[in-house]
Phi, psi and omega in degrees: 000130179286151180236134182223157173282161179302320180294319178299316180298313180300320179294314181296318179294319179297318178299316180293324179296316181296320182277357178078019182274346182286137176269167172285132181306325181290341181255353186277146178265004175049055182266352182234075183264131178237160178262133182253134180245139174233129180054037177078004180240147178301131186243308183207166167254141183226135174274122182282352178272331183229346179089358178299134182228143177203150179287340182252119182297330180296337180300332180290336182260001179252018180290165182301328185281063183289345179278350178270146176281138178268147181272000000 
């Protein structure tokens, strides 16, 4: 799992938003999850495909799309 600072994540997500690469979280299979750090401590997990963020990694696998395979 890749690790990024909070600022790096915000920049990467903003770039994807501007270029139209972000998917809708409800349609995303959350296959590219990275760990975000703030002040040197683990802060959140973020999906780089849709921008969905949560402190609990299991939240990515509890999405409504249970019929989709998770990456």
